N, C-alpha and C positions, 0 to 999 in steps of 0.2 A: 297503717298499711291498708290499701284498698283490697277488698275481697270480691268486688263486683263481677269479675270475669267469669266466675262459675256459679254465681248465686242469683236466685230469682226470689223476690219478695218485697217486704216493706222494711223501711228503716234507713239506717246510716251505713253507707258502704264501708266505713272505717269502724265497724262494730268491734266491741270487746266482749259482748255477749250475743250469741245467736241462738235462737230457738227454732227448731225444725219441726214443721207439722206437715201432714200429708195433703190437706185440702186448702184450696184458695176460697176466699169468700165468694159465694155465688152471685156475683154482680157483673154485668156486662163489661164494665171498664177494667175488670181484673182477669178476664178470660185469656188474654194474650200477653201477660207480663213477660218481659224478656230480660229484666235486670232488677236491681234493688233500687226502689224509689222511696224517698222519705215521705211520710204522711204529713199532711198539714194539720194545723190546729182545728179540731172539730171533726176530723175525718174518721177517727175511731168511733165517735158517736153516730156518725152517718152509717158506718158499716153495721154497728149494733142495731140501729133502727131498721135497716133494710134486711138484715140476716138473722136477727133474733138472738135468743138467750145463749145459744151455743157460742157464738162469737163474743158476746159480752163476757162470758166466763173465760175465754182464752185471754182476752186483754186484761181482765181483772187479775187472773192468776199470774200472768206475766209480770204485772206491776208488783204484786205481792212477793213474787220470787225475787225480783230485783231488790226490794226493800229488805229481804231476809238474807241476802248474800253477805259474807263476812266483810265487815266495814274496813278491815285493814287492807283489803284488796279492791273493794268496790265502793264508790262514793254515792250510789244512786239514792240511798236513804237520806243523804244530806242535801239533796237538790230540791226537795219539796217537803212541806210539813207532813203530808200523808201520801200513802201509795195512790189514793184516788186522784189527788192533785197532780202527782207525778204522771200518772196515766194520761190525764187530760191535757197536760201542758208540755210533756216532753217525750213520752214513750214513742219510739219508732219514728221520731222526727229527725231532721238533719242535726248533726252534731250530738245525737243522743247516745252514741256508742252502742245502740241496740239494733237488732234485726230480727224479723220474723220471716223465716225462709221456707219456701215451698219446693225448693230444689233439693236434691240429695246433698248430704254433708260433704263439703269440700274441705278436707283437712289440709291445712297448710302449715308451714313452719312459722308459727306465730304464737302469741300468748292469748289468743281469744278463747273464751269458754264456749263450748258447743253443747247444747242440750237438745236431745231428741225427745219430743213429747209423745210418749206412747210406745210400749213394748212391741205391739203389733206392727207399727210403722217401722221401728228399728229392725225387727226380724225380716220384714218384707224387703228393706234395703239390703240387708245381708244376703237374703236368698236371691235377689236380683243382681248380686255382684256390685252393688252401688255403694257399699260400705265395707271397708276392709280393716276397720279398727280391731284392736285386740281387746275386746270387751270382757271384763270379769263380771259375770252375772252374780250379784249379791243375793238376790232372791227373785221372785216372779215379777217384780216391778222395777228394780233398780239395777243398772249395770254401769261400770266405770272403766274408762281407759285413761289412766292418769297421765300417760306420756302425751297424749293428744288433747288433754283437758276436755274429754268428751264424756257426757253422762246421759244415760237413758233413764227417764223417770216416767211416772204415770202421765197420761194426757192432761192437758191444762183445763181441768174441770174441777169444781169444788169437791165433788164426791170422790173422784179418782186421786186428785192431788190436794188433799186436805191440808190444813195448817200444820198438823203434825208431820206430814210427809214433806211439806215445804221446808220445815226445820231440818229434816233428814237430808234433803237435797242440798241445803246450805252447808251442812256438815261435810257432805261429799265434795262440794266445791272447795272447801278449806283443805281437804286432803289432796287436791290437785296442785297445791302450791308447795 
């Protein structure tokens, strides 16, 4: 199912996993994105080199999250020997079933997993009336809406979303099935 009508970002319009973050990479070619477009091979590295360590962490953590997802529901860890190789060869490319979205969460009646990176961003979306999910806040960092397969987790940064917290996120994903 195509999700492109409401979404703006990088990746596959037929995503099964979408991560929502507030900011777009500060590069002129991304200032006026109007849809979801697949990244090409090497484009993540180009963004990392132009935008620095913060974006490198976003892409690295995204790949690590995909590799940690329950294997009975997601096959990402079987598509490459390491999360690094997956990131470099498939993440956010066409037919990857992944998306990194800069637009508000567009919940539709489908089976896609939606992850909002950052409590502050999730609360801003709620306060602006752009997110109407029924979130159950589990603590200061994680919230879940099992009906919509929506999870709020710490921002995609090593310090905020550590390996232990990635494991917790994976467990929450399993609870959505």
